[in-house]
Residue frames relative to the residue before (quaternion, step in Angstrom):
aa qw qx qy qz dx dy dz
M 1.0000 0.0000 0.0000 0.0000 0.00 0.00 0.00
N 0.3887 -0.7399 0.4972 0.2331 3.56 -0.80 0.97
E 0.6967 -0.5061 0.3239 0.3919 3.53 -1.31 0.35
Q 0.6092 0.5521 -0.3483 0.4503 3.61 1.07 -0.67
R 0.6672 0.4924 -0.2898 0.4779 3.58 0.93 -0.89
L 0.6211 0.5427 -0.3251 0.4626 3.55 1.09 -0.76
K 0.6433 0.5135 -0.3127 0.4741 3.58 1.00 -0.81
Q 0.6304 0.5292 -0.3351 0.4585 3.60 1.04 -0.72
H 0.6529 0.5001 -0.3146 0.4741 3.57 1.02 -0.75
R 0.6897 0.5000 -0.2747 0.4460 3.57 0.99 -0.85
Q 0.5575 0.6864 -0.3762 0.2766 3.57 0.98 -0.89
P 0.7185 0.4309 -0.2991 0.4568 3.68 0.69 -0.85
Y 0.7476 0.3945 -0.2010 0.4950 3.60 1.21 -0.42
M 0.2987 0.7929 -0.4933 0.1965 3.60 1.19 0.34
K 0.6094 0.5474 -0.3617 0.4451 3.60 1.02 -0.67
E 0.6816 0.4776 -0.2820 0.4773 3.58 0.93 -0.89
I 0.6323 0.5246 -0.3319 0.4636 3.59 1.02 -0.79
R 0.6543 0.4987 -0.3104 0.4762 3.59 0.94 -0.85
F 0.6306 0.5321 -0.3313 0.4577 3.59 1.01 -0.77
V 0.6693 0.4864 -0.3012 0.4740 3.60 0.88 -0.92
R 0.6464 0.5108 -0.3215 0.4667 3.60 0.96 -0.81
S 0.6479 0.5093 -0.3160 0.4701 3.58 0.96 -0.82
L 0.6414 0.5277 -0.3125 0.4610 3.55 0.98 -0.87
M 0.6742 0.4803 -0.2915 0.4793 3.59 0.92 -0.89
Y 0.6327 0.5336 -0.3305 0.4536 3.58 1.01 -0.77
I 0.6775 0.4830 -0.2888 0.4736 3.58 0.90 -0.94
A 0.6576 0.5015 -0.3114 0.4681 3.59 0.94 -0.85
T 0.6345 0.5225 -0.3291 0.4649 3.59 1.00 -0.79
A 0.6661 0.4946 -0.3003 0.4705 3.58 0.90 -0.89
T 0.6414 0.5317 -0.3192 0.4518 3.58 1.01 -0.80
F 0.7021 0.4473 -0.2728 0.4823 3.57 0.86 -0.92
F 0.5988 0.5401 -0.3659 0.4647 3.59 1.12 -0.54
A 0.6464 0.5024 -0.3117 0.4824 3.57 1.01 -0.82
A 0.6414 0.5128 -0.3228 0.4706 3.58 1.01 -0.78
A 0.6403 0.5161 -0.3239 0.4676 3.60 1.01 -0.78
A 0.6493 0.5088 -0.3167 0.4682 3.58 0.95 -0.83
S 0.6482 0.5127 -0.3060 0.4726 3.56 1.00 -0.83
D 0.6547 0.5082 -0.3080 0.4672 3.58 0.99 -0.83
F 0.6394 0.5076 -0.3304 0.4737 3.58 0.98 -0.77
A 0.6591 0.5170 -0.3079 0.4511 3.58 0.97 -0.85
S 0.7395 0.3773 -0.2217 0.5115 3.58 1.07 -0.68
Q 0.5489 -0.6739 0.3571 0.3423 3.58 1.26 0.51
A 0.4759 0.6330 -0.4637 0.3974 3.62 1.16 0.52
S 0.1168 -0.8699 0.4768 0.0477 3.55 0.54 1.24
A 0.6610 0.5094 -0.3236 0.4459 3.61 0.90 -0.85
S 0.6534 0.5000 -0.3071 0.4782 3.55 0.97 -0.83
A 0.6369 0.5218 -0.3203 0.4684 3.57 1.02 -0.81
L 0.6263 0.5380 -0.3287 0.4585 3.56 1.03 -0.78
G 0.6516 0.5092 -0.3049 0.4725 3.58 0.99 -0.84
N 0.6677 0.4885 -0.3013 0.4741 3.56 0.95 -0.85
L 0.6220 0.5217 -0.3385 0.4758 3.58 1.07 -0.67
G 0.6148 0.5382 -0.3351 0.4691 3.58 1.07 -0.71
L 0.6572 0.5002 -0.3035 0.4752 3.56 0.98 -0.84
V 0.5946 0.5573 -0.3602 0.4540 3.60 1.07 -0.68
L 0.6920 0.4777 -0.2835 0.4610 3.58 0.88 -0.93
I 0.6331 0.5196 -0.3304 0.4691 3.59 1.01 -0.78
L 0.6904 0.4722 -0.2809 0.4706 3.59 0.89 -0.91
A 0.5969 0.5472 -0.3664 0.4582 3.60 1.11 -0.60
R 0.6364 0.5062 -0.3270 0.4814 3.58 1.02 -0.76
L 0.6674 0.4981 -0.3045 0.4623 3.58 0.94 -0.86
Y 0.5501 0.5924 -0.3929 0.4383 3.59 1.17 -0.51
F 0.6954 0.4606 -0.2718 0.4799 3.57 0.91 -0.92
L 0.7096 0.4322 -0.2520 0.4962 3.58 1.16 -0.56
S 0.3117 0.7958 -0.4826 0.1913 3.61 1.20 0.24
A 0.6437 0.5034 -0.3366 0.4679 3.61 0.98 -0.71
F 0.6215 0.5269 -0.3324 0.4749 3.59 1.09 -0.69
I 0.6300 0.5363 -0.3321 0.4529 3.59 0.99 -0.83
V 0.6690 0.4757 -0.2922 0.4907 3.57 0.96 -0.86
A 0.6313 0.5286 -0.3380 0.4559 3.60 0.96 -0.81
K 0.6616 0.5022 -0.3007 0.4686 3.56 0.98 -0.84
A 0.7205 0.4605 -0.2509 0.4536 3.58 0.92 -0.90
K 0.7840 0.3839 -0.1807 0.4532 3.59 0.91 -0.86
N 0.8231 0.3256 -0.1418 0.4432 3.53 0.62 -1.12
G 0.2142 -0.7989 0.5317 0.1824 3.53 0.76 -0.98
D 0.4648 0.6628 -0.4557 0.3701 3.61 1.27 0.12
P 0.3786 -0.7696 0.4651 0.2194 3.62 -0.37 1.18
K 0.6157 0.5511 -0.3555 0.4368 3.61 1.07 -0.63
W 0.6515 0.4991 -0.3098 0.4800 3.57 1.01 -0.83
Q 0.6466 0.5233 -0.3216 0.4525 3.58 0.93 -0.87
D 0.6650 0.4933 -0.2978 0.4751 3.57 0.90 -0.91
A 0.6431 0.5283 -0.3182 0.4540 3.57 1.01 -0.81
E 0.6393 0.5193 -0.3252 0.4647 3.60 1.03 -0.73
V 0.6512 0.4957 -0.3115 0.4828 3.58 0.97 -0.84
D 0.6559 0.5031 -0.3076 0.4712 3.60 0.96 -0.83
F 0.6150 0.5547 -0.3357 0.4487 3.58 1.04 -0.80
V 0.6753 0.4738 -0.2912 0.4845 3.58 0.90 -0.93
A 0.6541 0.5206 -0.3173 0.4477 3.60 0.94 -0.85
E 0.6833 0.4733 -0.2867 0.4764 3.60 1.03 -0.74
R 0.7305 0.4396 -0.2352 0.4667 3.57 0.87 -0.97
Y 0.7997 0.1326 -0.0216 0.5852 3.56 0.97 -0.91
P 0.0908 -0.8538 0.5096 0.0555 3.61 0.46 1.14
W 0.6491 0.5261 -0.3058 0.4564 3.58 1.21 -0.43
A 0.4888 0.6999 -0.4240 0.3023 3.62 1.20 -0.31
H 0.6413 0.5182 -0.3332 0.4574 3.60 0.97 -0.78
Q 0.6612 0.4930 -0.3011 0.4787 3.56 0.97 -0.85
L 0.5882 0.5762 -0.3545 0.4431 3.58 1.10 -0.67
G 0.6701 0.4898 -0.2872 0.4781 3.56 0.95 -0.88
R 0.6398 0.5298 -0.3242 0.4526 3.57 1.00 -0.80
V 0.6484 0.5000 -0.3144 0.4804 3.57 0.93 -0.88
G 0.6234 0.5473 -0.3302 0.4503 3.58 1.03 -0.77
W 0.6674 0.4899 -0.3030 0.4720 3.57 0.93 -0.88
W 0.6463 0.5113 -0.3251 0.4639 3.60 0.99 -0.77
L 0.6432 0.5094 -0.3240 0.4711 3.59 0.98 -0.78
L 0.6487 0.5174 -0.3129 0.4622 3.56 0.98 -0.85
M 0.6657 0.4892 -0.3042 0.4744 3.60 0.93 -0.85
A 0.6323 0.5254 -0.3306 0.4636 3.59 1.00 -0.80
A 0.6497 0.5156 -0.3167 0.4601 3.58 0.99 -0.81
V 0.6392 0.5157 -0.3257 0.4684 3.59 0.99 -0.79
V 0.6499 0.5070 -0.3153 0.4703 3.58 0.93 -0.87
L 0.6617 0.5093 -0.3077 0.4561 3.59 0.91 -0.91
Q 0.7126 0.4593 -0.2681 0.4575 3.58 0.93 -0.83
I 0.7396 0.4233 -0.2431 0.4634 3.58 0.81 -0.96
F 0.8066 0.3325 -0.1630 0.4607 3.57 0.66 -1.08
L 0.7771 0.3310 -0.1866 0.5017 3.59 1.04 -0.63
G 0.4577 -0.7460 0.3970 0.2765 3.58 1.29 -0.06
Y 0.4076 0.6936 -0.4996 0.3213 3.59 1.14 0.45
A 0.4449 -0.6877 0.5084 0.2658 3.54 -1.21 0.61
């Protein structure tokens, strides 16, 4: 699907897309602040988990149009086009989310099984 067609699909839902992007931006900033606070208070495992959440939410920020497409329209072609758009424009976004999940899992292991704060 070309970029013009993608814009046509997005147009009726721009308010929702902007809302989801704003929500992801605020959540990312919040978790980044929490990670900084945790690092400052020597709670490394917790900071690692919050940093993982920052990366996961950053990926979701780029996928905000896909999230809206999935929730509102249900048109599989539009959904696939949104995922392809992100993969073409931001090829590192998928890896960003993966690293975030690994950091989050490492933080859980450190906190639950090894007793780090």
